[in-house]
C-alpha positions in Angstrom: 55.7 -49.0 8.1 52.0 -49.6 7.7 51.3 -47.9 11.0 53.4 -44.9 10.1 51.5 -44.6 6.8 48.2 -44.9 8.6 49.1 -42.1 11.0 50.2 -39.9 8.1 47.0 -40.5 6.2 44.9 -39.7 9.4 46.8 -36.5 9.8 46.2 -35.5 6.2 42.5 -36.2 6.5 42.3 -34.3 9.8 43.9 -31.2 8.2 41.6 -31.4 5.2 38.3 -31.7 7.1 39.0 -30.0 10.5 38.0 -26.3 10.8 40.9 -23.9 10.8 42.4 -23.4 14.3 41.5 -19.8 14.3 37.9 -20.7 13.7 37.7 -23.1 16.6 38.6 -20.6 19.3 37.4 -17.4 17.5 37.5 -14.7 18.7 40.6 -14.5 20.8 41.1 -10.8 20.5 39.2 -7.6 19.8 37.2 -7.3 16.5 37.3 -4.1 14.5 33.9 -3.1 13.0 34.7 -0.5 10.2 32.0 2.1 9.7 32.8 3.8 6.3 31.1 7.1 7.4 31.9 9.7 10.1 31.3 9.4 13.8 27.7 10.6 14.6 26.3 9.6 11.2 23.3 7.3 10.9 25.4 4.2 10.1 27.7 5.0 13.1 24.8 5.2 15.5 23.4 1.9 14.4 26.8 0.2 14.4 27.5 1.3 18.0 24.1 -0.1 19.1 25.2 -3.5 17.6 28.8 -3.4 18.9 27.6 -2.7 22.5 25.5 -5.8 22.4 27.9 -7.9 20.5 30.9 -7.4 22.8 29.5 -9.4 25.8 28.2 -12.2 23.7 31.5 -12.8 21.9 33.6 -12.2 25.0 35.9 -9.8 23.2 35.7 -6.1 22.5 34.0 -5.0 19.3 35.7 -1.7 18.4 34.2 0.8 16.0 36.6 2.4 13.5 35.3 5.2 11.4 37.0 5.3 7.9 35.0 7.9 6.0 35.7 8.9 2.4 34.9 8.0 -1.2 31.2 7.7 -0.5 31.9 4.8 1.8 34.5 3.1 -0.4 37.5 4.0 1.8 36.3 1.8 4.6 34.9 -0.8 2.2 38.2 -1.1 0.5 40.0 -1.5 3.8 37.8 -4.5 4.7 37.9 -6.0 1.3 41.7 -6.1 1.4 41.9 -7.2 5.1 43.0 -10.7 6.3 40.0 -13.0 6.0 40.2 -14.0 9.7 37.1 -12.4 11.1 38.9 -9.6 13.0 38.0 -6.8 10.6 34.4 -6.5 9.5 32.4 -3.9 7.6 29.2 -2.2 8.7 28.1 -1.8 5.2 25.1 -0.1 3.7 23.3 0.4 0.4 25.5 3.5 -0.1 28.9 2.0 0.6 28.4 -1.5 -0.7 26.5 -1.1 -4.0 25.9 2.5 -4.8 29.4 4.0 -4.4 31.1 1.3 -6.6 28.4 1.8 -9.2 29.1 5.6 -9.6 32.9 5.5 -9.2 35.0 6.2 -12.2 36.9 3.1 -11.4 35.1 0.6 -9.1 37.2 0.1 -5.9 35.8 -3.4 -5.4 33.1 -5.8 -6.7 30.2 -5.8 -4.2 29.5 -9.4 -5.0 32.9 -11.0 -4.9 34.9 -8.7 -2.5 33.0 -9.7 0.6 31.4 -12.6 2.5 27.9 -11.4 3.6 27.2 -12.2 7.2 23.8 -10.7 8.1 21.5 -7.9 7.1 21.1 -5.7 10.2 18.2 -3.4 9.3 16.3 -1.7 6.6 14.1 1.2 6.2 12.4 3.6 3.7 13.4 6.8 2.1 11.3 9.9 3.1 10.7 12.8 0.7 10.6 16.1 2.7 10.1 19.7 1.7 10.5 23.0 3.5 7.4 23.6 5.6 6.9 27.1 4.3 6.3 25.8 0.8 2.6 25.2 -0.3 3.3 21.5 -0.8 1.7 18.8 1.3 1.8 15.7 -1.0 3.4 14.4 -4.3 0.6 15.8 -6.5 1.3 19.3 -5.1 5.0 18.9 -5.5 4.6 17.9 -9.1 2.2 20.7 -9.8 4.4 23.3 -8.1 7.6 22.1 -9.8 5.9 22.2 -13.3 4.5 25.7 -12.7 7.8 26.9 -11.4 10.5 25.2 -13.7 14.0 25.4 -12.2 12.8 27.2 -9.0 13.0 24.2 -6.6 16.3 22.8 -5.6 17.2 19.6 -3.7 20.1 18.9 -1.3 22.2 15.7 -1.2 25.3 14.4 0.5 27.2 14.7 -2.7 27.2 13.8 -6.4 26.7 10.1 -7.0 25.3 9.6 -3.5 22.3 7.5 -2.7 20.3 10.7 -2.1 21.4 12.1 -5.4 20.5 8.9 -7.4 17.2 8.5 -5.6 16.1 12.1 -6.3 17.1 11.6 -10.0 14.8 8.6 -10.0 12.0 10.7 -8.5 12.6 13.4 -11.2 12.4 10.8 -14.0 9.3 9.1 -12.5 7.4 12.4 -12.2 8.7 14.4 -15.1 9.8 17.4 -12.9 13.0 19.3 -12.8 14.9 20.4 -9.7 18.3 21.9 -9.3 20.9 19.7 -7.5 22.8 21.3 -4.6 25.4 18.9 -3.2 26.9 19.1 0.2 29.8 17.3 1.9 27.4 15.3 4.0 23.8 14.7 4.8 23.9 16.8 8.0 24.9 19.9 6.1 22.1 19.4 3.6 19.5 19.3 6.4 21.0 22.4 7.9 20.7 24.1 4.6 17.0 23.1 4.3 16.3 24.5 7.8 17.9 27.7 6.9 15.9 28.1 3.7 18.7 27.3 1.2 17.4 24.0 0.1 13.7 23.2 -0.7 13.6 19.4 -1.0 15.5 16.4 0.4 15.0 12.7 -0.2 16.7 10.9 2.6 16.5 8.0 5.0 16.1 8.1 8.8 17.5 9.5 11.0 18.4 12.3 8.6 15.0 14.1 8.6 14.2 13.8 12.3 15.6 17.1 13.6 14.1 19.1 10.8 10.7 17.4 11.2 10.8 17.9 14.9 11.7 21.6 14.5 8.8 22.1 12.2 11.1 23.4 9.4 10.4 20.3 7.2 7.3 18.4 6.1 7.3 14.8 5.1 5.2 14.3 2.0 5.9 10.7 0.8 7.6 7.5 1.9 9.0 4.6 -0.2 8.0 1.0 0.4 4.7 -0.5 1.4 4.5 0.6 5.1 3.7 3.9 6.7 6.2 5.4 9.1 5.8 5.2 12.9 5.0 8.4 14.7 8.1 9.9 16.4 8.2 12.2 19.5 7.8 15.8 18.4 6.6 15.0 14.9 2.9 15.3 14.2 1.2 13.1 11.7 4.2 11.2 10.5 2.3 7.9 10.4 -0.2 9.4 8.0 2.3 10.2 5.3 1.2 8.2 2.2 3.5 6.0 0.3 4.6 6.7 -3.3 2.4 3.9 -4.6 -0.6 5.2 -2.6 -0.1 8.6 -4.3 0.1 7.0 -7.8 3.8 7.4 -8.4 5.6 4.3 -9.6 9.3 3.6 -10.3 10.7 5.1 -7.1 11.6 1.9 -5.4 14.3 3.0 -2.9 15.2 1.3 0.4 18.2 1.6 2.5 19.7 -1.3 4.4 22.6 -1.9 6.7 24.5 -5.2 7.1 27.7 -6.7 8.3 30.2 -8.2 5.9 33.6 -9.9 6.2 36.4 -10.1 3.6 35.9 -12.8 0.9 37.2 -16.2 1.9 36.6 -15.8 5.6 36.2 -19.4 7.0 32.7 -20.7 7.1 32.8 -21.6 10.9 33.6 -17.9 11.7 30.8 -16.6 9.5 28.4 -19.1 11.1 29.4 -18.0 14.6 29.1 -14.3 13.8 25.7 -14.9 12.1 24.3 -16.8 15.1 25.5 -14.2 17.6 24.3 -11.2 15.5 20.9 -12.8 15.0 20.6 -13.1 18.8 21.6 -9.4 19.1 19.0 -8.3 16.6 16.3 -10.1 18.5 17.2 -8.2 21.7 14.1 -6.1 22.7 16.4 -3.2 23.5 18.0 -3.2 20.0 14.6 -3.4 18.4 13.3 -0.5 20.5 16.3 1.7 19.6 15.9 0.8 15.9 12.1 1.6 16.1 12.9 5.0 17.5 14.7 5.7 14.2 11.9 4.3 12.0 13.9 1.3 10.9 13.4 -2.3 11.5 15.8 -5.2 12.2 16.1 -7.5 9.3 18.2 -10.6 10.1 18.1 -12.4 6.7 20.1 -15.6 6.2 23.6 -15.4 4.8 22.3 -16.6 1.5 19.4 -14.1 1.4 21.7 -11.2 2.2 24.1 -12.3 -0.5 21.2 -12.4 -3.0 20.1 -8.9 -1.9 23.6 -7.5 -2.5 23.7 -9.0 -6.0 20.3 -7.7 -6.9 21.0 -4.3 -5.5 24.3 -4.1 -7.3 22.5 -4.7 -10.7 19.7 -2.3 -9.8 22.0 0.7 -9.0 24.3 0.0 -11.9 21.2 0.4 -14.1 20.1 3.6 -12.3 23.6 5.1 -12.8 23.3 4.2 -16.5 19.8 5.6 -16.8 20.6 8.9 -15.0 24.2 9.4 -16.0 25.1 10.3 -12.5 28.8 9.9 -11.6 31.1 11.1 -8.8 32.8 14.3 -9.8 
């Protein structure tokens, strides 16, 4: 009787403290990495770089699944509602994780509680660009031109309530200028419009401006953050573009970031394995070189640091939405 009781107690203790069986052998099948934007978009490009390096390290295929819509919330909702077993992950971004829920009429998920952050993948600045045929070479000239020509300049975005929209509204508030908003279904269409002369100004992250800058149809006049950009092939003088702070404009503190998240309540051993493996991927010289070609840098923060970033950014963009009144239409 005592022996049987001892065995039962041992079994209960083992179940209580042993990691879940699926965490011990994880992964045993393919992993789906959801990109909440279309194939060929910036997030999709970066996600595929990561997936290609992650597959051999995990010993199972990492498959990209594009679930576009709702400013990134369609894919985000799918992962938030998925089984927390590590087999469906989100390639999240500033736009899909914190901005889209902030501007939605009804938030599809809470950025802080719906996910378990795994790792921040990369971050980069926003670049303010204008049509190259405009007599504007810096922020002072933009402000002067806009104030002398009220309502004449327009700016393109990837839609109402998008990160591009909110960022440009921050720019308008910080500089006291007015520009007309022209929304498009996506960032690519807004850049096509700029190159054809329909749009005057775009505030966007890399790789959005690259084609227009290389073609000479656009001119970069300011960059957010504390660092200058790296020169890119076919773009003259990009590294000399001054930051907003250097040009005396405060209050336009915009960065974009990408990171990988799992559904809330995903077992800690799975998160730990994914973090360790992803950190190794991000230290790969090939990955760093490919990111550098897009003027972004790998940023493998700890799980806790990434979680704090999401919480801080959620508060920040909720306040921006409140200040600007921007909402999805």
